[in-house]
TISETOR-508118 format. One record per atom (N, C-alpha, C): residue in three letters; atom name; x, y, z. Coordinates in pm, 1 decimal. Each point is the difference from the previous one (the first is absolute). Layout:
<atoms>
+------+------+----------+----------+----------+
! resn ! name !        X !        Y !        Z !
+------+------+----------+----------+----------+
!  ALA !   CA !        X !        Y !        Z !
...
+------+------+----------+----------+----------+
</atoms>
This chain:
<atoms>
+------+------+----------+----------+----------+
! resn ! name !        X !        Y !        Z !
+------+------+----------+----------+----------+
!  MET !    N !   -806.6 !  -2311.7 !   -408.4 !
!  MET !   CA !     78.6 !    121.6 !      7.8 !
!  MET !    C !    128.9 !    -20.0 !    -79.2 !
!  THR !    N !     33.0 !     97.5 !    -84.0 !
!  THR !   CA !    121.7 !    -10.2 !    -78.6 !
!  THR !    C !    121.5 !     22.0 !     89.0 !
!  GLN !    N !    112.7 !    -43.2 !    -48.3 !
!  GLN !   CA !    125.3 !     17.6 !     74.2 !
!  GLN !    C !     26.7 !    148.6 !     24.3 !
!  GLN !    N !    -30.6 !     84.4 !   -101.4 !
!  GLN !   CA !     20.1 !    144.8 !     12.0 !
!  GLN !    C !    -83.5 !     55.7 !    115.4 !
!  ASN !    N !   -128.3 !    -35.6 !      4.3 !
!  ASN !   CA !    -86.9 !     47.7 !    108.0 !
!  ASN !    C !     47.0 !    -53.2 !    134.5 !
!  SER !    N !     54.9 !   -120.3 !     -0.4 !
!  SER !   CA !     49.3 !    -61.2 !    122.5 !
!  SER !    C !    113.9 !     82.5 !     60.3 !
!  VAL !    N !     89.2 !     49.6 !    -84.2 !
!  VAL !   CA !    112.2 !     81.8 !     48.3 !
!  VAL !    C !    -54.6 !    129.7 !     61.0 !
!  TYR !    N !    -92.0 !     64.9 !    -70.2 !
!  TYR !   CA !    -59.5 !    123.0 !     52.6 !
!  TYR !    C !    -71.7 !    -26.1 !    131.9 !
!  SER !    N !    -75.8 !   -108.4 !      6.2 !
!  SER !   CA !    -73.3 !    -32.6 !    123.7 !
!  SER !    C !     95.8 !    -22.8 !    115.8 !
!  GLU !    N !    106.8 !    -72.0 !    -26.0 !
!  GLU !   CA !     97.8 !    -27.6 !    105.9 !
!  GLU !    C !     65.9 !    128.8 !     47.9 !
!  VAL !    N !     38.3 !     85.1 !    -93.6 !
!  VAL !   CA !     65.0 !    126.9 !     36.3 !
!  VAL !    C !    -97.0 !     87.5 !     78.9 !
!  ARG !    N !   -124.5 !     12.6 !    -47.5 !
!  ARG !   CA !    -98.2 !     81.6 !     72.4 !
!  ARG !    C !    -23.1 !    -54.5 !    140.4 !
!  ARG !    N !     -5.6 !   -131.2 !     14.5 !
!  ARG !   CA !    -21.5 !    -62.7 !    130.7 !
!  ARG !    C !    117.8 !     30.0 !     94.2 !
!  ILE !    N !    121.3 !    -10.7 !    -50.3 !
!  ILE !   CA !    119.1 !     28.0 !     81.5 !
!  ILE !    C !      1.3 !    146.5 !     43.8 !
!  ILE !    N !    -26.2 !     90.6 !    -93.9 !
!  ILE !   CA !      0.7 !    143.6 !     31.6 !
!  ILE !    C !   -109.2 !     32.0 !    101.1 !
!  ALA !    N !   -120.7 !    -48.5 !    -24.5 !
!  ALA !   CA !   -112.0 !     26.8 !     92.2 !
!  ALA !    C !     31.4 !    -53.0 !    139.4 !
!  GLY !    N !     58.8 !   -119.0 !      7.9 !
!  GLY !   CA !     36.4 !    -57.9 !    129.5 !
!  GLY !    C !    101.0 !     85.8 !     73.6 !
!  LYS !    N !     99.3 !     49.0 !    -72.3 !
!  LYS !   CA !    101.2 !     84.8 !     62.8 !
!  LYS !    C !    -62.5 !    129.4 !     52.5 !
!  ILE !    N !    -86.3 !     60.5 !    -80.3 !
!  ILE !   CA !    -64.8 !    124.6 !     41.8 !
!  ILE !    C !    -87.7 !    -26.2 !    122.1 !
!  GLU !    N !    -75.4 !   -108.7 !     -1.9 !
!  GLU !   CA !    -85.7 !    -33.9 !    114.7 !
!  GLU !    C !     81.3 !    -22.9 !    127.1 !
!  ARG !    N !    122.6 !    -51.4 !    -15.0 !
!  ARG !   CA !     87.3 !    -23.5 !    116.1 !
!  ARG !    C !     79.6 !    125.0 !     37.1 !
!  GLY !    N !    -21.7 !    108.8 !    -75.3 !
!  GLY !   CA !     69.5 !    124.2 !     30.4 !
!  GLY !    C !    142.0 !      5.6 !    -51.5 !
!  GLU !    N !     31.0 !    -80.9 !    -99.3 !
!  GLU !   CA !    135.5 !     -2.6 !    -55.3 !
!  GLU !    C !      8.9 !     91.9 !   -121.4 !
!  THR !    N !    118.8 !     56.1 !    -21.8 !
!  THR !   CA !     22.3 !     73.7 !   -123.8 !
!  THR !    C !     33.3 !   -102.4 !   -108.4 !
!  VAL !    N !    -21.9 !     39.0 !   -123.3 !
!  VAL !   CA !     20.5 !    -90.4 !   -112.7 !
!  VAL !    C !    105.8 !     59.6 !    -91.4 !
!  VAL !    N !    111.2 !    -68.4 !    -13.9 !
!  VAL !   CA !    106.6 !     41.7 !    -90.8 !
!  VAL !    C !     -8.8 !    -90.4 !   -122.9 !
!  VAL !    N !    -14.2 !     60.6 !   -116.6 !
!  VAL !   CA !    -21.0 !    -74.5 !   -123.9 !
!  VAL !    C !    103.2 !   -111.8 !    -16.9 !
!  ASP !    N !    127.0 !     32.4 !     15.2 !
!  ASP !   CA !    104.4 !   -101.5 !    -19.7 !
!  ASP !    C !    -10.1 !   -113.0 !    101.4 !
!  TRP !    N !    -36.5 !     32.0 !    122.6 !
!  TRP !   CA !     -9.5 !   -103.9 !    102.5 !
!  TRP !    C !   -113.4 !    -97.4 !    -31.5 !
!  VAL !    N !   -115.1 !     53.9 !    -41.8 !
!  VAL !   CA !   -112.9 !    -87.3 !    -35.3 !
!  VAL !    C !     37.3 !    -85.3 !   -120.6 !
!  THR !    N !     66.9 !     61.4 !    -95.5 !
!  THR !   CA !     43.4 !    -73.7 !   -119.2 !
!  THR !    C !     91.3 !   -115.5 !     39.5 !
!  HIS !    N !     99.3 !     27.6 !     84.5 !
!  HIS !   CA !     92.3 !   -105.1 !     44.4 !
!  HIS !    C !    -73.4 !   -107.2 !     80.4 !
!  GLU !    N !    -95.5 !     41.3 !     83.1 !
!  GLU !   CA !    -77.2 !    -95.4 !     80.6 !
!  GLU !    C !    -75.0 !    -98.5 !    -90.2 !
!  ILE !    N !    -61.1 !     50.9 !   -104.9 !
!  ILE !   CA !    -75.1 !    -87.2 !    -90.3 !
!  ILE !    C !     94.3 !    -89.6 !    -78.5 !
!  ILE !    N !    106.3 !     56.0 !    -53.4 !
!  ILE !   CA !     96.0 !    -79.9 !    -76.8 !
!  ILE !    C !     60.7 !   -108.5 !     87.8 !
!  ALA !    N !     32.8 !     33.0 !    124.2 !
!  ALA !   CA !     57.2 !    -99.2 !     91.8 !
!  ALA !    C !    -98.1 !   -113.7 !     28.5 !
!  SER !    N !   -128.9 !     31.7 !     -0.9 !
!  SER !   CA !    -98.9 !   -104.4 !     27.4 !
!  SER !    C !    -22.5 !    -89.9 !   -120.8 !
!  LYS !    N !     56.7 !     36.0 !   -114.0 !
!  LYS !   CA !    -14.3 !    -77.5 !   -123.8 !
!  LYS !    C !    137.4 !    -46.2 !    -48.3 !
!  ALA !    N !     81.7 !    -46.2 !     90.4 !
!  ALA !   CA !    139.6 !    -29.7 !    -31.3 !
!  ALA !    C !     21.1 !   -135.7 !    -66.7 !
!  GLY !    N !   -106.5 !    -70.7 !    -32.6 !
!  GLY !   CA !     12.8 !   -134.4 !    -56.1 !
!  GLY !    C !     29.3 !     -5.1 !   -148.1 !
!  ILE !    N !     64.7 !    100.3 !    -53.5 !
!  ILE !   CA !     34.8 !      0.8 !   -142.2 !
!  ILE !    C !    132.8 !    -74.2 !    -15.9 !
!  GLU !    N !      4.2 !    -93.0 !    -95.1 !
!  GLU !   CA !    122.1 !    -78.6 !    -22.2 !
!  GLU !    C !     30.2 !     -7.5 !   -148.2 !
!  GLY !    N !    121.8 !    -34.5 !    -30.9 !
!  GLY !   CA !     39.3 !    -20.6 !   -138.5 !
!  GLY !    C !    106.0 !     97.8 !    -44.5 !
!  PRO !    N !     46.7 !    -19.4 !   -122.8 !
!  PRO !   CA !    111.3 !     82.6 !    -49.1 !
!  PRO !    C !    -37.1 !    146.9 !    -21.7 !
!  ASP !    N !   -127.6 !     30.5 !    -15.3 !
!  ASP !   CA !    -41.5 !    138.2 !    -25.5 !
!  ASP !    C !    -58.2 !     68.3 !    123.0 !
!  VAL !    N !     33.9 !    -50.2 !    118.6 !
!  VAL !   CA !    -59.4 !     50.0 !    123.0 !
!  VAL !    C !     19.5 !    150.3 !     18.1 !
!  GLU !    N !    116.6 !     53.1 !    -31.8 !
!  GLU !   CA !     25.3 !    142.8 !     18.2 !
!  GLU !    C !    -89.2 !     83.8 !    -91.0 !
!  PHE !    N !    -19.4 !    -44.6 !   -123.2 !
!  PHE !   CA !    -88.3 !     70.0 !    -93.4 !
!  PHE !    C !   -140.8 !      8.8 !     59.2 !
!  TYR !    N !    -51.3 !   -111.2 !     47.7 !
!  TYR !   CA !   -135.8 !     -1.6 !     53.9 !
!  TYR !    C !    -11.7 !     79.9 !    129.7 !
!  ARG !    N !    103.1 !     -0.2 !     80.4 !
!  ARG !   CA !     -3.2 !     81.0 !    122.8 !
!  ARG !    C !     -1.1 !    148.6 !    -33.1 !
!  ILE !    N !     80.6 !     39.7 !    -97.0 !
!  ILE !   CA !      2.4 !    140.8 !    -40.7 !
!  ILE !    C !   -135.1 !     41.0 !    -56.0 !
!  CYS !    N !    -56.7 !    -84.1 !    -86.5 !
!  CYS !   CA !   -131.7 !     30.5 !    -57.5 !
!  CYS !    C !   -106.2 !      6.2 !    109.4 !
!  ALA !    N !      3.5 !    -94.8 !     91.0 !
!  ALA !   CA !    -97.7 !     -3.2 !    108.5 !
!  ALA !    C !     15.3 !    123.7 !     87.8 !
!  PHE !    N !    122.3 !     34.3 !     34.2 !
!  PHE !   CA !     24.5 !    116.8 !     85.1 !
!  PHE !    C !    -54.1 !    125.8 !    -66.7 !
!  THR !    N !     28.6 !     16.3 !   -128.4 !
!  THR !   CA !    -45.7 !    118.3 !    -73.2 !
!  THR !    C !   -151.8 !      6.8 !     -1.4 !
!  HIS !    N !    -64.2 !   -110.8 !    -29.0 !
!  HIS !   CA !   -146.4 !     -1.6 !     -6.1 !
!  HIS !    C !    -61.6 !     23.1 !    138.3 !
!  VAL !    N !     49.0 !    -69.2 !     99.7 !
!  VAL !   CA !    -56.6 !     14.0 !    134.1 !
!  VAL !    C !     20.9 !    142.5 !     51.0 !
!  LYS !    N !    115.3 !     58.0 !    -25.7 !
!  LYS !   CA !     24.5 !    137.8 !     43.5 !
!  LYS !    C !    -99.5 !     94.3 !    -65.7 !
!  ASP !    N !    -29.3 !    -21.3 !   -127.7 !
!  ASP !   CA !    -98.7 !     82.3 !    -70.0 !
!  ASP !    C !   -138.7 !    -15.6 !     62.6 !
!  VAL !    N !    -37.6 !   -122.4 !     32.5 !
!  VAL !   CA !   -129.9 !    -25.5 !     62.3 !
!  VAL !    C !     -6.5 !     67.8 !    136.8 !
!  VAL !    N !    106.5 !    -11.4 !     78.3 !
!  VAL !   CA !      2.9 !     62.6 !    132.7 !
!  VAL !    C !    -12.8 !    151.6 !    -14.6 !
!  LYS !    N !     73.1 !     59.0 !    -94.0 !
!  LYS !   CA !     -8.4 !    145.0 !    -21.5 !
!  LYS !    C !   -142.5 !     41.4 !    -35.8 !
!  ARG !    N !    -65.2 !    -78.3 !    -85.2 !
!  ARG !   CA !   -137.8 !     32.3 !    -39.2 !
!  ARG !    C !    -94.4 !     -9.4 !    119.4 !
!  CYS !    N !     17.4 !   -102.9 !     79.6 !
!  CYS !   CA !    -87.2 !    -17.6 !    116.4 !
!  CYS !    C !     23.6 !    109.3 !    103.8 !
!  VAL !    N !    125.6 !     34.7 !     22.5 !
!  VAL !   CA !     32.0 !    109.4 !     92.3 !
!  VAL !    C !    -51.6 !    131.1 !    -58.4 !
!  GLY !    N !      9.0 !     15.4 !   -130.6 !
!  GLY !   CA !    -45.4 !    120.6 !    -67.5 !
!  GLY !    C !   -148.4 !     28.1 !     18.7 !
!  ARG !    N !    -77.0 !   -101.4 !     32.4 !
!  ARG !   CA !   -142.4 !     20.7 !     25.8 !
!  ARG !    C !    -20.3 !     95.6 !    116.6 !
!  TYR !    N !    100.4 !     12.8 !     85.5 !
!  TYR !   CA !     -8.8 !     87.1 !    117.0 !
!  TYR !    C !     45.0 !    142.7 !    -29.5 !
!  ASP !    N !     52.4 !     25.0 !   -120.4 !
!  ASP !   CA !     46.8 !    134.1 !    -33.4 !
!  ASP !    C !   -116.4 !     98.3 !     -5.0 !
!  ALA !    N !     32.7 !    125.9 !     11.9 !
!  ALA !   CA !   -101.2 !    105.1 !     -0.4 !
!  ALA !    C !    -79.3 !     -1.9 !   -129.7 !
!  LYS !    N !   -131.1 !     14.8 !     15.0 !
!  LYS !   CA !    -90.9 !      5.5 !   -113.3 !
!  LYS !    C !    -99.6 !    111.6 !     26.7 !
!  PRO !    N !    -56.1 !     59.4 !   -105.5 !
!  PRO !   CA !    -98.4 !    105.9 !     22.1 !
!  PRO !    C !   -120.4 !    -48.6 !     81.1 !
!  ALA !    N !    -43.2 !   -120.2 !    -25.2 !
!  ALA !   CA !   -111.0 !    -58.3 !     75.6 !
!  ALA !    C !     34.3 !   -145.8 !     24.0 !
!  SER !    N !    -25.9 !    -49.1 !    118.1 !
!  SER !   CA !     33.9 !   -138.5 !     31.3 !
!  SER !    C !    -99.7 !    -94.0 !    -64.7 !
!  ALA !    N !     47.5 !    -73.6 !    -99.2 !
!  ALA !   CA !    -87.5 !    -91.3 !    -72.3 !
!  ALA !    C !    -10.6 !   -134.1 !     71.4 !
!  ASP !    N !     96.9 !    -31.9 !     81.9 !
!  ASP !   CA !      2.7 !   -130.2 !     65.9 !
!  ASP !    C !    -34.7 !     16.8 !    147.6 !
!  GLN !    N !   -124.4 !    -24.5 !     33.8 !
!  GLN !   CA !    -46.8 !     19.7 !    137.1 !
!  GLN !    C !     66.8 !    -95.3 !     98.7 !
!  GLN !    N !     61.4 !   -108.0 !    -48.3 !
!  GLN !   CA !     70.4 !    -91.3 !     89.9 !
!  GLN !    C !    121.7 !     67.1 !     62.8 !
!  LEU !    N !     50.4 !    103.7 !    -63.0 !
!  LEU !   CA !    119.4 !     68.4 !     49.1 !
!  LEU !    C !    -32.3 !    114.5 !     94.6 !
!  VAL !    N !   -128.8 !     34.4 !     12.8 !
!  VAL !   CA !    -40.1 !    113.9 !     81.9 !
!  VAL !    C !    -12.7 !    -42.9 !    146.4 !
!  LEU !    N !     55.7 !     82.5 !     87.4 !
!  LEU !   CA !     -3.3 !    -26.9 !    143.1 !
!  LEU !    C !   -143.7 !     12.3 !     50.5 !
!  ALA !    N !    -41.6 !    -94.3 !     81.3 !
!  ALA !   CA !   -136.3 !     -0.9 !     53.6 !
!  ALA !    C !    -30.7 !    133.4 !     67.8 !
!  GLY !    N !   -118.4 !     55.2 !    -29.3 !
!  GLY !   CA !    -41.6 !    126.2 !     59.5 !
!  GLY !    C !     37.9 !    121.5 !    -83.8 !
!  PHE !    N !     67.6 !    -21.0 !   -112.2 !
!  PHE !   CA !     42.0 !    109.7 !    -86.9 !
!  PHE !    C !    -50.8 !    -24.0 !   -141.4 !
!  GLU !    N !     -1.5 !    105.1 !    -78.0 !
!  GLU !   CA !    -41.0 !    -11.8 !   -139.9 !
!  GLU !    C !    118.9 !    -13.3 !    -94.1 !
!  HIS !    N !    112.5 !     58.4 !     37.4 !
!  HIS !   CA !    116.1 !      3.5 !    -88.9 !
!  HIS !    C !    128.5 !    -50.1 !     64.6 !
!  LEU !    N !     13.9 !     16.9 !    130.7 !
!  LEU !   CA !    123.5 !    -37.1 !     69.6 !
!  LEU !    C !     26.5 !   -149.0 !    -17.9 !
!  GLN !    N !    116.6 !    -31.1 !    -53.7 !
!  GLN !   CA !     33.7 !   -139.1 !    -30.0 !
!  GLN !    C !     65.6 !    -69.0 !    118.8 !
!  THR !    N !      0.5 !   -130.4 !     -5.9 !
!  THR !   CA !     61.4 !    -80.2 !    106.3 !
!  THR !    C !    151.5 !     12.6 !     -1.5 !
!  ALA !    N !     57.3 !     33.5 !   -116.3 !
!  ALA !   CA !    145.4 !     12.6 !    -12.8 !
!  ALA !    C !     31.4 !     92.0 !   -117.3 !
!  TYR !    N !    121.2 !     55.0 !      3.6 !
!  TYR !   CA !     46.6 !     88.1 !   -107.1 !
!  TYR !    C !    144.7 !    -34.0 !    -33.1 !
!  THR !    N !     37.9 !     26.1 !   -126.2 !
!  THR !   CA !    139.3 !    -17.7 !    -38.2 !
!  THR !    C !     76.1 !    127.2 !     35.3 !
!  VAL !    N !    120.1 !    -17.9 !     53.9 !
!  VAL !   CA !     88.7 !    111.6 !     31.5 !
!  VAL !    C !    142.7 !    -42.2 !    -32.2 !
!  LEU !    N !     86.3 !     97.1 !    -11.0 !
!  LEU !   CA !    141.5 !    -27.3 !    -23.1 !
!  LEU !    C !     71.4 !      2.8 !    134.4 !
!  ARG !    N !     57.3 !   -113.0 !     36.2 !
!  ARG !   CA !     76.9 !    -10.5 !    125.3 !
!  ARG !    C !    133.1 !    -67.1 !    -30.3 !
!  GLY !    N !    105.4 !     65.9 !     37.5 !
!  GLY !   CA !    132.7 !    -57.0 !    -21.3 !
!  GLY !    C !     27.9 !    -31.2 !   -145.9 !
!  GLY !    N !    -55.3 !     82.0 !    -88.3 !
!  GLY !   CA !     23.3 !    -19.3 !   -142.7 !
!  GLY !    C !    -85.4 !   -108.4 !    -62.9 !
!  GLU !    N !    -89.7 !    -61.0 !     77.8 !
!  GLU !   CA !    -86.5 !   -105.4 !    -52.1 !
!  GLU !    C !   -145.7 !     41.2 !     12.8 !
!  VAL !    N !    -79.1 !    -39.4 !    -99.4 !
!  VAL !   CA !   -143.3 !     21.5 !      8.9 !
!  VAL !    C !    -56.5 !   -110.3 !     88.3 !
!  VAL !    N !    -67.1 !     41.2 !    107.1 !
!  VAL !   CA !    -59.4 !    -97.3 !     92.0 !
!  VAL !    C !   -147.1 !     34.1 !     19.8 !
!  LEU !    N !    -77.8 !   -102.2 !     23.2 !
!  LEU !   CA !   -141.4 !     15.6 !     28.9 !
!  LEU !    C !    -14.3 !     -6.2 !    151.1 !
!  VAL !    N !    -53.2 !    107.1 !     59.0 !
!  VAL !   CA !     -2.5 !     13.9 !    145.6 !
!  VAL !    C !   -144.5 !     11.3 !     48.4 !
!  PRO !    N !    -37.6 !    -79.4 !     99.9 !
!  PRO !   CA !   -133.6 !     17.5 !     58.1 !
!  PRO !    C !    -17.2 !    144.9 !     45.0 !
!  VAL !    N !   -117.4 !     55.3 !    -23.5 !
!  VAL !   CA !    -23.8 !    142.7 !     24.3 !
!  VAL !    C !     31.8 !     40.7 !    142.9 !
!  ASP !    N !    -25.1 !    -86.9 !     96.1 !
!  ASP !   CA !     25.2 !     37.4 !    139.7 !
!  ASP !    C !    149.1 !      1.5 !     34.2 !
!  GLN !    N !     85.2 !    -45.6 !    -93.4 !
!  GLN !   CA !    144.2 !      2.6 !     22.9 !
!  GLN !    C !     70.5 !    108.8 !    -80.3 !
!  LEU !    N !    -76.4 !     75.4 !    -78.1 !
!  LEU !   CA !     59.8 !    111.4 !    -72.8 !
!  LEU !    C !     39.7 !    109.1 !     99.1 !
!  THR !    N !    111.0 !     66.3 !    -28.0 !
!  THR !   CA !     38.0 !    114.2 !     83.0 !
!  THR !    C !    -91.9 !    117.1 !    -36.1 !
!  ASP !    N !     -6.6 !     99.6 !     86.6 !
!  ASP !   CA !    -80.3 !    118.6 !    -29.8 !
!  ASP !    C !     48.2 !     64.9 !   -129.8 !
!  GLU !    N !    129.7 !      0.0 !    -21.5 !
!  GLU !   CA !     56.7 !     57.5 !   -121.9 !
!  GLU !    C !    -44.9 !    -78.9 !   -123.1 !
!  GLU !    N !     -1.8 !   -132.3 !      8.7 !
!  GLU !   CA !    -44.9 !    -82.1 !   -112.6 !
!  GLU !    C !   -148.5 !     22.6 !    -29.5 !
!  VAL !    N !    -79.1 !     15.9 !    105.7 !
!  VAL !   CA !   -143.0 !     29.9 !    -18.5 !
!  VAL !    C !    -15.2 !    133.5 !    -71.4 !
!  GLU !    N !     74.0 !    101.3 !     46.3 !
!  GLU !   CA !     -7.9 !    132.2 !    -62.0 !
!  GLU !    C !     48.9 !     -4.3 !   -144.6 !
!  ASP !    N !    108.0 !    -75.1 !    -26.5 !
!  ASP !   CA !     50.0 !    -13.4 !   -137.5 !
!  ASP !    C !   -105.7 !    -62.8 !    -90.5 !
!  ARG !    N !    -69.3 !   -100.9 !     51.0 !
!  ARG !   CA !   -105.3 !    -65.0 !    -78.8 !
!  ARG !    C !   -113.9 !     97.8 !    -26.1 !
!  ALA !    N !    -37.8 !     78.2 !    102.0 !
!  ALA !   CA !   -105.6 !    100.0 !    -17.5 !
!  ALA !    C !     41.9 !    103.4 !   -105.0 !
!  LYS !    N !    127.0 !     42.3 !      3.3 !
!  LYS !   CA !     50.2 !     95.0 !   -100.4 !
!  LYS !    C !     -4.5 !    -61.6 !   -139.4 !
!  ASP !    N !     35.2 !   -128.3 !    -11.1 !
!  ASP !   CA !     -7.7 !    -70.0 !   -129.2 !
!  ASP !    C !   -143.1 !      4.1 !    -53.7 !
!  LEU !    N !    -95.9 !    -24.9 !     87.5 !
!  LEU !   CA !   -140.4 !      1.5 !    -41.4 !
!  LEU !    C !    -44.9 !    140.3 !    -39.1 !
!  ASP !    N !     44.0 !    101.9 !     74.6 !
!  ASP !   CA !    -31.4 !    138.3 !    -36.5 !
!  ASP !    C !     56.3 !     31.9 !   -138.7 !
!  ALA !    N !    125.2 !    -38.9 !    -24.0 !
!  ALA !   CA !     63.2 !     24.9 !   -130.2 !
!  ALA !    C !    -73.8 !    -77.1 !   -110.0 !
!  MET !    N !    -40.0 !   -122.3 !     31.0 !
!  MET !   CA !    -73.7 !    -79.7 !    -97.0 !
!  MET !    C !   -132.2 !     68.8 !    -34.8 !
!  ALA !    N !    -65.8 !     55.7 !    100.3 !
!  ALA !   CA !   -127.4 !     68.8 !    -23.8 !
!  ALA !    C !     21.7 !    119.9 !    -92.2 !
!  LEU !    N !    106.5 !     76.7 !     24.4 !
!  LEU !   CA !     29.9 !    113.5 !    -87.0 !
!  LEU !    C !     29.0 !    -46.2 !   -141.8 !
!  GLY !    N !     76.9 !   -105.1 !    -11.8 !
!  GLY !   CA !     32.8 !    -56.0 !   -131.6 !
!  GLY !    C !   -124.0 !    -51.2 !    -72.0 !
!  CYS !    N !    -89.3 !    -64.4 !     73.2 !
!  CYS !   CA !   -123.8 !    -50.0 !    -60.0 !
!  CYS !    C !    -87.7 !    116.3 !    -47.3 !
!  ARG !    N !     -6.0 !    106.2 !     80.6 !
!  ARG !   CA !    -78.9 !    117.1 !    -40.8 !
!  ARG !    C !     60.0 !     64.4 !   -124.8 !
!  ALA !    N !    130.3 !     13.2 !     -4.9 !
!  ALA !   CA !     66.3 !     57.4 !   -117.4 !
!  ALA !    C !    -24.7 !    -88.9 !   -122.4 !
!  HIS !    N !      7.0 !   -129.3 !     18.0 !
!  HIS !   CA !    -25.0 !    -94.8 !   -107.8 !
!  HIS !    C !   -143.2 !     16.6 !    -51.3 !
!  ALA !    N !    -95.4 !     12.5 !     91.5 !
!  ALA !   CA !   -140.4 !     18.6 !    -38.4 !
!  ALA !    C !    -17.1 !    130.5 !    -78.3 !
!  ARG !    N !     66.8 !    107.7 !     44.2 !
!  ARG !   CA !     -8.5 !    127.5 !    -72.2 !
!  ARG !    C !     54.0 !    -14.4 !   -141.8 !
!  GLU !    N !    113.2 !    -69.7 !    -14.3 !
!  GLU !   CA !     57.7 !    -19.7 !   -132.9 !
!  GLU !    C !    -92.6 !    -81.8 !    -89.4 !
!  LEU !    N !    -61.7 !   -102.3 !     56.5 !
!  LEU !   CA !    -94.3 !    -79.1 !    -79.3 !
!  LEU !    C !   -115.7 !     86.5 !    -49.0 !
!  ARG !    N !    -55.2 !     81.4 !     87.6 !
!  ARG !   CA !   -112.4 !     87.1 !    -38.1 !
!  ARG !    C !     44.5 !    104.4 !   -102.2 !
!  SER !    N !    118.3 !     55.8 !     18.7 !
!  SER !   CA !     52.9 !     97.2 !    -94.3 !
!  SER !    C !     20.2 !    -65.0 !   -136.9 !
!  TYR !    N !     56.2 !   -116.3 !     -1.1 !
!  TYR !   CA !     19.6 !    -74.2 !   -124.8 !
!  TYR !    C !   -133.5 !    -24.6 !    -69.3 !
!  SER !    N !   -100.6 !    -39.9 !     76.3 !
!  SER !   CA !   -131.6 !    -26.9 !    -56.7 !
!  SER !    C !    -59.7 !    126.7 !    -60.9 !
!  ARG !    N !     12.2 !    113.1 !     71.3 !
!  ARG !   CA !    -52.1 !    127.8 !    -51.9 !
!  ARG !    C !     72.1 !     40.6 !   -128.2 !
!  GLU !    N !    134.4 !    -12.4 !      2.0 !
!  GLU !   CA !     78.1 !     36.0 !   -118.6 !
!  GLU !    C !    -34.0 !    -89.3 !   -117.9 !
!  ARG !    N !    -17.0 !   -126.1 !     26.3 !
!  ARG !   CA !    -35.3 !    -94.7 !   -106.3 !
!  ARG !    C !   -137.0 !     34.5 !    -57.5 !
!  LEU !    N !    -94.0 !     30.4 !     87.7 !
!  LEU !   CA !   -134.2 !     37.6 !    -44.9 !
!  LEU !    C !      5.3 !    129.1 !    -81.3 !
!  ALA !    N !     75.3 !     98.5 !     48.0 !
!  ALA !   CA !     12.5 !    126.3 !    -73.3 !
!  ALA !    C !     62.8 !    -22.9 !   -137.1 !
!  HIS !    N !    100.6 !    -85.8 !     -4.6 !
!  HIS !   CA !     65.5 !    -32.1 !   -126.8 !
!  HIS !    C !    -99.6 !    -67.0 !    -95.0 !
!  ARG !    N !    -77.5 !    -92.5 !     50.4 !
!  ARG !   CA !    -99.9 !    -68.1 !    -83.4 !
!  ARG !    C !   -102.7 !     99.4 !    -52.1 !
!  ARG !    N !    -47.2 !     87.4 !     89.1 !
!  ARG !   CA !    -99.8 !    100.1 !    -41.2 !
!  ARG !    C !     59.1 !     92.5 !   -105.5 !
!  GLY !    N !    125.0 !     42.3 !     21.7 !
!  GLY !   CA !     66.4 !     86.2 !    -97.7 !
!  GLY !    C !     17.4 !    -69.0 !   -133.0 !
!  PHE !    N !     31.3 !   -126.3 !      3.2 !
!  PHE !   CA !     19.3 !    -78.4 !   -121.9 !
!  PHE !    C !   -132.0 !    -12.5 !    -72.9 !
!  ILE !    N !   -108.2 !    -27.5 !     75.5 !
!  ILE !   CA !   -132.9 !    -15.3 !    -60.3 !
!  ILE !    C !    -46.0 !    133.7 !    -57.6 !
!  THR !    N !     23.3 !    110.4 !     73.8 !
!  THR !   CA !    -39.4 !    132.7 !    -46.8 !
!  THR !    C !     78.1 !     35.5 !   -126.3 !
!  ALA !    N !    127.8 !    -30.1 !     -0.8 !
!  ALA !   CA !     84.8 !     28.8 !   -115.7 !
!  ALA !    C !    -47.0 !    -79.9 !   -121.1 !
!  ARG !    N !    -36.3 !   -122.7 !     18.0 !
!  ARG !   CA !    -46.6 !    -84.6 !   -111.0 !
!  ARG !    C !   -136.2 !     48.1 !    -50.2 !
!  ALA !    N !    -86.2 !     46.3 !     93.7 !
!  ALA !   CA !   -133.0 !     48.2 !    -40.7 !
!  ALA !    C !     10.7 !    128.4 !    -79.7 !
!  GLY !    N !    100.6 !     80.9 !     26.7 !
!  GLY !   CA !     17.3 !    128.7 !    -69.0 !
!  GLY !    C !     61.8 !    -13.3 !   -137.7 !
!  GLN !    N !     48.1 !   -116.6 !    -35.0 !
!  GLN !   CA !     65.9 !    -19.5 !   -130.3 !
!  GLN !    C !    -97.3 !      0.9 !   -112.1 !
+------+------+----------+----------+----------+
</atoms>
């Protein structure tokens, strides 16, 4: 396993453990937890390496937490709550100005409704996007046909 995959595996394991224990996940807290567990950096450039490590680990944590964000269809069945087809084990929400990953059973009714509204809006946006794609395809085809007809008439 590469060092890169190792960081992702460790972050996913920490996040999954927190969710299984019913804990919320704050990106910065997980980042600090991992950096603190790797405090054996020494030498004159220690601050440079800590800053680089913090930046990278925070990015990895954000990506791993982002797997729980709303999607049109849940591609990762590991995140789906047992007995459901789409309901995830946790969702990201904004609490106290921070994005946190919260086990679904700890979401407030308002947070659940906000997530449902996000999904409704996403569905509308996806439908509009699909209409634009089809319209573009029709216009492109009409343009091609017109171009071919114009060339044939020359």
